[in-house]
C-alpha positions as MATLAB code, in Angstrom:
seq = 'MSKKKEPFNYQKLYRRTGLIIYDIISIILASYVAILIRYEFNLDSIPDHFMTPVNTFLPINILLTFCVFYIFKLYDSLWAYAGEREMQNLVMACVISGVINAIGLQFFKSQSQPVPQSYYFLYTFILISLIFVSRFSYRFLRSQKHRAENRNNSKAVMVIGAGEAANIIIKDIITSNYSTMSIKCIIDDDPNKWGKYIQGIRVVGGRDRIEECADLYDIDEIIVAIPSVSRPELRKILEICKNTNCKLRSLPGMYQLVNGDVNVSRLRDVEVEDLLGRDPIAVDMDQIAGYVAGKVVMVTGGGGSIGSELCRQIAGHKPKRLIIVDIYENNAYDIQQELIRKYPEMDLVVLIASVRNTLRINNIFEEYKPDIVYHAAAHKHVPLMETSPGEAIKNNVFGTWKTAMAAAMNGTKKFVLISTDKAVNPTNVMGASKRICEMIVQTFNKHYDTEFVAVRFGNVLGSNGSVIPLFKKQIASGGPVTVTDPEIIRYFMTITEAVSLVLQAGAYAKGGEIFVLDMGEPVKILDLAENLIKLSGYKVGEDIKIEFTGLRPGEKLYEEMLMDEEGLQDTSNKMIHIGKPIDMDEMKFFSQLEKLNVAAREESPHIRELVKEIVETYNPDVHRYVMTRDRKEALEKTSELINSGAIQ';
ca = [
       0.000    0.000    0.000;
       1.457    3.347   -0.993;
       2.227    5.819    1.736;
      -0.071    8.836    1.744;
       1.746   12.064    0.941;
       1.529   14.878    3.422;
      -0.002   18.102    2.039;
       2.502   20.803    1.127;
       2.950   23.305    3.967;
       2.578   26.712    2.333;
       2.572   28.477    5.682;
       6.024   27.100    6.482;
       7.288   28.180    3.035;
       5.957   31.714    3.502;
       7.480   31.971    6.988;
      10.896   30.743    5.843;
      10.880   33.029    2.773;
       9.987   35.979    4.992;
      12.860   35.182    7.342;
      15.335   34.901    4.434;
      14.280   38.278    3.043;
      14.495   39.806    6.531;
      17.989   38.323    7.032;
      19.220   39.716    3.697;
      17.987   43.151    4.713;
      19.594   42.690    8.177;
      22.998   41.831    6.649;
      22.823   44.882    4.383;
      21.786   47.124    7.281;
      24.494   45.698    9.570;
      27.128   46.304    6.873;
      26.240   49.954    6.247;
      25.042   50.997    9.726;
      28.371   49.762   11.138;
      30.142   52.143    8.708;
      27.848   55.024    9.647;
      28.477   54.475   13.358;
      32.229   54.205   12.749;
      32.184   57.662   11.068;
      29.597   59.152   13.458;
      26.835   59.208   10.795;
      28.786   61.674    8.612;
      28.382   60.352    5.053;
      30.827   62.810    3.575;
      33.647   61.612    5.803;
      33.359   57.957    4.700;
      36.345   57.299    2.318;
      35.834   55.417   -0.962;
      38.593   52.955   -0.192;
      36.459   51.812    2.781;
      33.118   51.639    0.937;
      34.480   49.804   -2.105;
      35.469   46.523   -0.363;
      32.213   46.516    1.631;
      30.116   46.976   -1.526;
      32.125   44.388   -3.467;
      32.025   41.665   -0.788;
      28.377   42.252    0.247;
      26.716   39.757   -2.197;
      29.224   37.056   -1.223;
      28.722   37.862    2.454;
      24.925   37.510    2.083;
      25.275   34.104    0.409;
      27.791   32.729    2.935;
      25.848   34.093    5.921;
      22.665   32.491    4.577;
      24.495   29.109    4.479;
      25.732   29.563    8.069;
      22.220   30.441    9.265;
      20.857   27.342    7.541;
      23.481   25.099    9.181;
      22.578   26.519   12.613;
      18.852   25.839   11.947;
      17.813   29.473   12.087;
      15.100   28.687    9.517;
      13.805   25.416   11.064;
      13.447   26.166   14.791;
      10.056   26.779   16.404;
      10.762   30.303   17.592;
       7.508   30.517   19.544;
       9.115   28.080   22.001;
      12.738   29.176   21.584;
      14.994   28.834   24.577;
      18.653   28.905   25.567;
      19.786   26.458   22.866;
      18.217   28.507   20.068;
      19.765   31.665   21.504;
      23.211   30.040   21.486;
      22.792   28.965   17.855;
      21.723   32.476   16.850;
      24.733   34.151   18.503;
      27.193   31.598   17.117;
      25.812   31.975   13.581;
      26.133   35.765   13.728;
      29.647   35.608   15.180;
      30.723   33.267   12.389;
      29.150   35.665    9.879;
      31.227   38.446   11.470;
      34.398   36.339   11.097;
      33.544   35.566    7.451;
      32.976   39.267    6.824;
      36.340   40.153    8.403;
      38.220   37.542    6.365;
      36.427   38.403    3.130;
      37.092   42.116    3.374;
      40.803   41.391    3.665;
      40.806   40.246    0.007;
      39.070   43.387   -1.269;
      40.644   46.063    0.908;
      43.031   48.719   -0.317;
      46.632   47.778    0.411;
      47.442   51.147    1.935;
      44.129   51.733    3.751;
      42.774   48.662    5.651;
      39.190   48.475    6.953;
      38.989   49.860   10.537;
      38.984   47.091   13.184;
      35.985   48.574   14.985;
      33.832   47.925   11.905;
      33.921   44.128   12.397;
      32.727   44.314   16.004;
      29.999   46.827   15.139;
      28.812   44.658   12.236;
      28.595   41.533   14.416;
      26.782   43.321   17.252;
      24.206   44.931   14.921;
      23.601   41.634   13.095;
      23.012   39.761   16.362;
      20.565   42.470   17.485;
      18.585   42.447   14.237;
      18.391   38.639   13.994;
      17.430   38.398   17.682;
      14.540   40.805   17.116;
      13.238   38.758   14.191;
      13.333   35.454   16.041;
      12.294   36.408   19.561;
       9.849   39.250   18.914;
       7.218   36.695   17.844;
       7.618   34.859   21.102;
       7.341   38.109   23.059;
       4.216   39.233   21.199;
       2.683   35.793   21.546;
       3.439   35.852   25.276;
       1.846   39.270   25.663;
      -1.232   38.085   23.796;
      -1.628   35.088   26.131;
      -1.157   37.262   29.194;
      -3.750   39.744   27.964;
      -6.200   36.891   27.367;
      -5.476   35.350   30.773;
      -5.675   38.736   32.506;
      -9.324   38.989   31.575;
     -10.050   35.706   33.367;
      -7.314   35.886   36.005;
      -7.662   35.087   39.692;
      -6.552   37.721   42.174;
      -3.924   36.097   44.399;
      -2.392   36.951   47.767;
       0.943   35.334   48.682;
       1.766   34.760   52.354;
       5.509   34.715   52.912;
       8.284   36.891   51.495;
      11.143   34.394   51.541;
      12.948   32.346   48.904;
      10.010   29.991   48.275;
       7.639   32.928   47.760;
      10.119   34.566   45.369;
      10.310   31.407   43.248;
       6.530   30.961   43.175;
       5.887   34.618   42.302;
       8.495   34.579   39.538;
       7.008   31.356   38.144;
       3.526   32.892   38.044;
       4.645   36.208   36.540;
       6.817   34.704   33.793;
       4.374   31.968   32.800;
       2.526   32.491   29.526;
      -0.368   30.365   30.692;
      -0.828   31.378   34.309;
      -4.340   32.556   35.134;
      -3.198   34.109   38.417;
      -2.550   37.778   39.059;
      -0.624   38.448   42.273;
      -1.958   41.535   44.025;
      -0.059   41.645   47.328;
       2.330   39.834   49.688;
       1.926   39.271   53.436;
       4.859   38.695   55.790;
       5.268   39.097   59.571;
       8.771   40.589   59.247;
       8.395   44.411   59.623;
      11.716   44.886   57.802;
      10.081   43.613   54.617;
       6.970   45.810   54.772;
       6.813   48.269   51.890;
       9.487   46.353   49.947;
       8.853   44.643   46.594;
       9.375   41.096   45.286;
       9.228   40.800   41.488;
       7.367   44.114   41.499;
       4.743   42.962   44.049;
       4.513   44.938   47.304;
       4.746   43.412   50.800;
       1.754   45.150   52.373;
       2.060   44.017   56.005;
       1.758   41.160   58.509;
      -0.868   38.494   59.138;
      -3.091   41.028   60.903;
      -3.797   42.543   57.456;
      -4.791   39.296   55.728;
      -8.561   39.793   56.022;
      -8.350   43.519   55.265;
      -6.223   43.025   52.132;
      -8.299   40.082   50.933;
     -11.266   42.451   50.853;
      -9.290   45.456   49.571;
      -7.751   43.613   46.602;
     -10.799   41.377   46.018;
      -8.624   38.271   46.475;
      -9.842   34.943   45.037;
      -6.978   32.705   46.143;
      -4.346   32.727   48.890;
      -1.013   30.922   48.482;
       0.867   30.074   51.693;
       4.529   29.971   50.631;
       6.253   29.330   53.986;
       7.440   25.692   53.771;
       9.528   25.981   56.962;
       6.672   27.133   59.213;
       5.720   24.890   62.142;
       2.308   23.220   62.189;
       1.017   25.302   65.145;
       2.043   28.549   63.421;
       0.564   27.383   60.130;
      -2.697   26.654   61.899;
      -2.823   30.211   63.294;
      -2.295   31.658   59.813;
      -4.883   29.371   58.237;
      -7.420   30.185   60.956;
      -7.230   33.798   59.743;
      -7.229   32.869   56.057;
     -10.284   30.628   56.207;
     -12.403   33.608   57.284;
     -11.727   35.319   53.939;
     -13.717   32.760   51.898;
     -10.714   32.512   49.558;
      -9.423   29.249   48.164;
      -6.228   28.289   50.015;
      -3.170   26.625   48.533;
       0.305   25.921   49.898;
       3.650   24.282   49.211;
       3.896   20.635   50.318;
       6.980   21.102   52.501;
      10.498   22.304   53.136;
      12.163   19.543   51.131;
      10.903   21.035   47.848;
      12.824   24.232   48.606;
      15.969   22.297   49.544;
      15.797   20.268   46.322;
      15.043   23.334   44.209;
      11.725   21.735   43.300;
       9.484   24.745   43.898;
       7.038   25.890   41.230;
       3.355   26.530   40.654;
       2.692   22.909   39.711;
       3.831   21.870   43.211;
       1.174   23.933   44.946;
      -1.520   21.884   46.663;
      -4.829   22.737   48.207;
      -4.615   23.410   51.933;
      -6.020   20.355   53.689;
      -7.818   19.933   56.992;
      -4.679   18.172   58.262;
      -2.985   21.580   58.260;
      -5.462   22.730   60.921;
      -4.757   19.913   63.415;
      -2.581   22.288   65.372;
       0.402   20.085   66.130;
       3.610   19.155   64.367;
       3.845   15.740   62.716;
       5.247   12.944   64.855;
       9.012   12.699   64.729;
      10.312    9.145   64.612;
      13.801    7.702   64.802;
      14.222    6.609   61.189;
      17.662    5.112   61.899;
      16.138    2.920   64.577;
      13.357    1.850   62.223;
      15.809    1.138   59.416;
      17.946   -0.866   61.818;
      15.324   -3.533   62.415;
      13.647   -3.490   58.969;
      16.736   -3.486   56.730;
      17.749   -6.942   55.579;
      14.594   -8.564   57.017;
      11.747  -10.448   55.369;
       8.716   -8.269   56.111;
       5.065   -9.158   55.565;
       2.128   -6.742   55.506;
      -1.372   -8.220   55.600;
      -4.019   -5.931   54.161;
      -1.128   -4.373   52.261;
      -3.391   -2.794   49.656;
      -5.432   -0.735   52.124;
      -4.842    2.840   53.267;
      -2.600    1.963   56.221;
      -1.189   -1.209   54.688;
      -0.090    0.460   51.451;
       1.612    3.322   53.309;
       3.384    0.739   55.485;
       4.639   -0.937   52.312;
       5.894    2.390   50.903;
       7.860    3.273   54.024;
       9.197   -0.252   54.571;
      10.353   -0.407   50.940;
      12.420    2.723   51.552;
      14.376    0.960   54.322;
      15.781   -1.832   52.130;
      14.097   -4.997   53.421;
      15.473   -8.319   52.236;
      12.009   -9.120   50.901;
       8.616   -7.418   51.156;
       5.530   -9.646   51.074;
       2.150   -8.013   50.496;
      -0.915  -10.091   51.348;
      -4.380   -8.805   50.455;
      -7.726  -10.305   49.471;
      -8.591   -7.415   47.152;
      -6.679   -7.843   43.882;
      -7.163   -4.268   42.614;
      -5.646   -2.758   45.772;
      -2.787   -5.244   45.708;
      -2.115   -4.532   42.035;
      -1.993   -0.755   42.573;
       0.599   -0.884   45.352;
       2.562   -3.566   43.483;
       2.916   -1.392   40.372;
       3.827    1.669   42.441;
       6.601   -0.156   44.300;
       7.940   -1.774   41.135;
       8.349    1.700   39.619;
       9.996    3.203   42.706;
      12.074    0.221   43.842;
      12.772   -1.968   40.777;
      15.580   -3.841   42.538;
      13.535   -4.791   45.613;
      12.452   -8.409   46.112;
       8.679   -7.902   46.126;
       6.099  -10.664   46.527;
       2.382   -9.879   46.173;
      -0.078  -12.591   47.185;
      -3.866  -12.719   46.999;
      -5.080  -14.439   50.160;
      -7.602  -14.154   52.974;
      -6.415  -14.155   56.575;
      -9.532  -16.257   57.291;
      -8.137  -19.144   55.210;
      -6.089  -21.198   57.691;
      -4.397  -23.450   55.127;
      -3.497  -20.578   52.787;
      -2.026  -18.415   55.568;
      -0.053  -21.335   57.039;
       1.381  -22.199   53.610;
       2.459  -18.580   53.040;
       4.263  -18.426   56.392;
       5.906  -21.820   55.864;
       7.202  -20.798   52.436;
       8.388  -17.238   53.116;
       9.255  -17.321   56.855;
       8.736  -13.573   57.514;
      10.838  -11.982   60.270;
       8.363   -9.126   60.868;
       4.588   -9.086   60.301;
       2.370   -6.002   60.246;
      -1.207   -7.190   60.531;
      -3.383   -4.496   58.934;
      -6.018   -6.772   57.372;
      -9.398   -6.015   58.964;
     -12.974   -4.928   58.421;
     -13.134   -1.411   59.866;
     -16.393    0.284   58.833;
     -18.540    0.594   61.950;
     -22.058    0.781   60.397;
     -21.376   -2.088   57.964;
     -20.060   -4.321   60.738;
     -23.120   -3.553   62.856;
     -25.288   -5.164   60.198;
     -22.818   -8.033   59.580;
     -21.358   -8.822   63.024;
     -20.394  -12.373   62.060;
     -18.104  -11.069   59.301;
     -16.389   -8.692   61.726;
     -15.684  -11.595   64.079;
     -14.538  -14.027   61.399;
     -12.244  -11.515   59.679;
     -10.946   -9.382   62.538;
     -10.844  -11.796   65.479;
     -10.137  -15.151   63.884;
      -8.193  -13.696   60.962;
      -5.873  -12.224   63.604;
      -5.808  -15.530   65.535;
      -4.831  -17.541   62.431;
      -2.221  -15.046   61.253;
      -0.704  -14.711   64.747;
      -0.600  -18.484   65.179;
       1.078  -18.936   61.786;
       3.644  -16.288   62.790;
       4.351  -18.003   66.121;
       4.708  -21.430   64.486;
       7.122  -20.214   61.811;
       9.662  -18.240   63.789;
       8.418  -14.685   63.155;
      10.301  -12.340   65.477;
       7.831   -9.430   65.642;
       4.087   -9.299   65.081;
       2.495   -5.824   65.092;
      -1.299   -5.593   65.219;
      -2.996   -2.474   63.869;
      -5.697   -1.540   66.405;
      -8.007    1.424   66.993;
      -9.269    3.772   69.687;
     -12.700    2.214   69.064;
     -11.419   -0.807   70.997;
     -11.684    1.246   74.211;
     -15.068    0.858   75.946;
     -16.556   -0.228   72.610;
     -20.165    0.395   71.668;
     -19.935   -1.374   68.310;
     -18.959   -4.811   67.023;
     -15.984   -3.502   65.063;
     -14.441   -1.857   68.131;
     -15.150   -4.886   70.305;
     -13.616   -7.213   67.709;
     -10.414   -5.144   67.701;
     -10.299   -5.251   71.504;
     -10.443   -9.057   71.309;
      -7.582   -8.904   68.790;
      -5.522   -6.943   71.328;
      -6.294   -9.581   73.962;
      -5.214  -12.338   71.566;
      -1.803  -10.848   70.800;
      -1.163  -10.028   74.471;
      -1.984  -13.619   75.386;
       0.126  -15.092   72.577;
       3.057  -12.968   73.709;
       3.184  -14.901   76.986;
       3.422  -18.306   75.317;
       5.532  -17.859   72.177;
       8.960  -16.482   71.308;
       7.451  -14.014   68.835;
       7.134  -10.480   70.194;
       3.441   -9.584   69.845;
       2.385   -5.937   70.190;
      -0.599   -3.771   69.254;
      -0.670   -0.191   68.014;
      -3.759    1.860   68.786;
      -4.582    5.119   67.060;
      -7.579    7.214   66.115;
      -9.170    8.141   62.824;
      -6.848    8.443   59.854;
      -7.367   11.497   57.661;
      -7.749   10.641   54.008;
      -8.012    6.875   54.486;
     -10.641    4.865   52.653;
     -14.005    5.428   54.302;
     -12.904    8.385   56.452;
     -14.993   11.542   56.680;
     -12.634   13.832   54.736;
     -12.947   12.101   51.315;
     -16.706   11.931   51.896;
     -16.903   15.641   52.719;
     -14.809   16.502   49.630;
     -17.155   14.556   47.361;
     -20.169   16.233   48.934;
     -18.600   19.704   48.509;
     -17.631   18.948   44.895;
     -21.243   18.016   44.142;
     -22.544   21.224   45.727;
     -23.516   19.801   49.121;
     -25.003   19.291   51.536;
     -22.237   18.049   53.823;
     -23.639   15.476   56.241;
     -22.541   15.315   59.893;
     -24.081   12.774   62.255;
     -24.209   14.984   65.372;
     -23.093   18.574   66.118;
     -21.258   17.401   69.271;
     -19.436   14.366   67.872;
     -15.645   14.515   68.318;
     -12.744   12.358   67.175;
      -8.975   12.108   67.517;
      -7.268   12.462   64.150;
      -3.895   11.697   62.617;
      -2.497   11.547   59.106;
      -1.749    8.285   57.323;
       1.966    9.091   57.479;
       1.763    9.633   61.239;
      -0.166    6.395   61.757;
       2.418    4.404   59.835;
       5.300    6.166   61.599;
       3.805    5.066   64.903;
       3.427    1.485   63.722;
       7.024    1.331   62.520;
       8.355    2.957   65.685;
       6.320    0.537   67.802;
       8.028   -2.359   66.061;
      11.389   -0.887   67.038;
      10.334   -0.354   70.666;
       8.509   -3.683   71.066;
       9.583   -6.054   73.774;
       6.302   -7.965   73.622;
       2.817   -7.561   75.077;
       2.543   -3.753   74.806;
      -0.295   -1.661   73.451;
       1.259    1.458   71.956;
      -0.837    4.620   72.088;
      -0.193    7.876   70.225;
      -0.652   11.180   71.996;
      -2.746   12.731   69.236;
      -3.315   16.107   70.818;
      -6.750   17.557   71.319;
      -9.820   15.829   69.867;
     -11.502   17.579   66.952;
     -15.198   18.256   66.406;
     -16.412   16.692   63.170;
     -18.616   19.766   62.675;
     -15.490   21.967   62.814;
     -13.818   19.720   60.237;
     -16.799   20.053   57.916;
     -16.932   23.849   58.296;
     -13.175   24.222   57.833;
     -13.156   22.069   54.716;
     -15.972   24.123   53.199;
     -14.094   27.357   53.966;
     -10.763   25.995   52.701;
     -12.532   25.178   49.439;
     -13.485   28.849   49.078;
     -17.186   28.519   49.957;
     -19.402   30.058   52.625;
     -20.907   27.686   55.189;
     -24.693   27.696   55.053;
     -24.822   29.863   51.930;
     -22.808   28.091   49.240;
     -22.657   24.703   51.003;
     -25.117   23.637   53.706;
     -24.461   21.217   56.584;
     -27.089   18.633   57.527;
     -27.190   16.550   60.726;
     -28.241   12.952   60.173;
     -28.070   11.538   63.718;
     -25.647    9.034   65.233;
     -25.514    5.665   63.502;
     -25.883    2.349   65.387;
     -22.814    1.674   67.489;
     -21.387    5.168   67.045;
     -20.034    7.185   69.985;
     -20.032   10.894   70.512;
     -16.574   10.592   72.063;
     -13.675    8.203   71.475;
     -11.116    7.277   74.138;
      -7.561    6.046   73.809;
      -7.173    4.151   77.112;
      -9.420    2.104   79.325;
      -9.677    2.902   83.032;
      -7.623   -0.176   83.937;
      -4.715    0.770   81.693;
      -1.863    3.010   82.844;
       0.623    4.884   80.741;
       4.363    4.493   80.339;
       6.547    6.843   78.334;
       8.873    5.854   75.510;
      11.859    7.786   74.192;
       9.408    9.355   71.743;
       7.240   11.675   73.861;
       4.364   11.309   71.421;
       4.169    7.545   71.922;
       2.995    5.882   75.144;
       2.542    2.301   76.282;
      -0.618    0.967   77.892;
       0.014   -1.611   80.619;
      -1.282   -5.153   79.786;
      -4.459   -6.208   81.615;
      -4.491   -9.469   83.531;
      -7.176  -11.946   82.481;
      -8.204  -15.577   82.867;
      -6.654  -17.172   79.796;
      -8.466  -20.504   80.019;
     -11.775  -18.700   80.245;
     -10.755  -16.449   77.357;
      -9.889  -19.389   75.082;
     -13.132  -21.143   75.968;
     -15.118  -18.001   75.134;
     -13.272  -17.647   71.818;
     -14.185  -21.211   70.870;
     -17.882  -20.472   71.468;
     -17.608  -17.228   69.525;
     -15.960  -19.021   66.612;
     -18.837  -21.512   66.382;
     -21.414  -18.708   66.654;
     -19.749  -16.691   63.872;
     -19.554  -19.687   61.529;
     -23.186  -20.555   62.198;
     -24.322  -16.918   61.870;
     -25.795  -17.056   65.358;
     -28.027  -14.141   66.448;
     -26.280  -14.251   69.844;
     -22.872  -13.007   68.641;
     -23.169   -9.696   70.503;
     -23.953  -11.458   73.776;
     -20.877  -13.683   73.375;
     -18.705  -10.665   72.537;
     -20.043   -8.942   75.654;
     -18.887  -11.921   77.775;
     -15.339  -11.512   76.455;
     -15.168   -7.695   76.386;
     -16.910   -6.624   79.567;
     -16.653   -2.930   78.649;
     -18.578   -3.546   75.412;
     -22.085   -2.072   75.573;
     -24.016   -2.941   72.386;
     -27.251   -1.390   73.662;
     -25.876    2.150   73.830;
     -26.208    3.466   70.302;
     -26.209    7.106   71.363;
     -23.262    6.881   73.724;
     -23.155   10.049   75.805;
     -20.207   10.398   78.136;
     -21.163   11.233   81.705;
     -19.958   14.554   83.078;
     -17.722   12.854   85.670;
     -16.111   10.573   83.098;
     -15.576   13.388   80.611;
     -13.960   15.574   83.279;
     -11.748   12.691   84.389;
     -10.555   12.076   80.830;
      -9.875   15.772   80.247;
      -7.869   15.910   83.469;
      -5.872   12.826   82.448;
      -5.170   14.390   79.057;
      -3.889   17.566   80.732;
      -1.601   15.537   83.002;
      -0.205   13.616   80.024;
       0.446   16.793   78.038;
       2.114   18.455   81.022;
       4.337   15.442   81.646;
       2.949   14.837   85.149;
       2.115   11.221   84.249;
       5.264    9.263   83.514;
];
């Protein structure tokens, strides 16, 4: 089959012909203007012996210069996108033309009267200037056209911060042909910078002027360009910004500035995490690396929110082998492909398996002999588990039992259970099932060489099923945002913090501990909803409404991190504490588990009663759990003592 011919490009021919004509005129102008400048624009003073060689060599010079320009691709480059390389080619071509002109004139000059030396330099400079104008003026005009078009639809922007990061961001916005942002003012708390200019933009004052200037300049968007600011300080700034009803964006972090990776594309929307009011947990990465590096590490539920982040961080510490176990193939595939791209040399094994399948789990442990196991596989959605309690028991309780037993039987050195604050005084099946899991690993720790520990933390921002992704979807669709109760509160942490705690717990573990994160002050879900609406640039109640739907079955108003019987011990990381193990009758516990196992397999309607026998603090009848005044005050007092360091 014959290849179809491309249509002849007349536009390209016209453009190239125009450039050739312009270059011929430029060479002629450069030749004669250089003479005029040399003789101070006095035509009468120009001697014939100077003009004759220039006139004689001019046609040859035009021809040779045209060839040089062609070799340096001055007729083939896309000058609308010209950059440093094209500029270098242009200068080199003109310099070579200047050299050719100098050599050529030597053959036509008068023997007694040579051409003045200054002529050659003037010729080259003028030629470079004229050719530069022809090639780069189009780009300039095109840029101005785009900016004029964008200016009509531009967003008025305020930048907070007048440091290096702000300078880079502002320069990137100003010089971009396609930016739809127009920077109106800069805010910085340093009085020495007030009234000064960055890239022509004035620093108008400190944070106390944010709301005033947002109104004065009719700001649409605020960019927080202070990557080094602490989380508490950032929260104070954002608390002011969110009252402006402007969309908020910020730089991800300090490391972008260090790596020189700061530009507009790196800006992200300000998230609710930024309003938590505390700095991220600091962990001893060397300590973590010391016990993960060179080990065979297994993560069950490795495709989930926590499990996948565990895999990412573990992969960065050079394990001997990383084994991901998950029942959901899509999740497992996603994290597998991500890790293959980032760590192509790592020994990665991804297995589809259920922790409920005894034979499958035992075979995996027998074949791979993991040194460390992070058990993140679990059903975690409270309302769904309330309607399917048997599945919560089979997956959470006996999935943990089977995985822990396989670990103990195959020489695993550490087994870390991912638990939850819902295990404390549970009012739902999911929380009660996780409390039983904690009891299982604490009991196993007494009878096997494996070090069994549990890590307990609160709600994880951004994880699958958490309120933040739900709120974002509701806001994107125009609302309403649904909150169960105006008084409901929760402890929150980021996925990175949760995983840091889990990894640090593995390093600290001696066996039998329940590690608890000091997560700061609890947060009202209503405040989260309002903040997220404001951070998105909307007005609460006007643009986006909030609706209260009532507490769901098994849902508490308040979550707790420790039971009354548990005490607290400090670790070297002040943000991580250890709950003391609770004594229990093991024979009775195992007998109760056997009955519960039968009931779950038979889908017995009495599962909750059997769970209640095992977890005495479980109260399945309290669906609208309201903390008593005495208990609330006691917990608040305990929290104050922990924060002050009075409890060691």
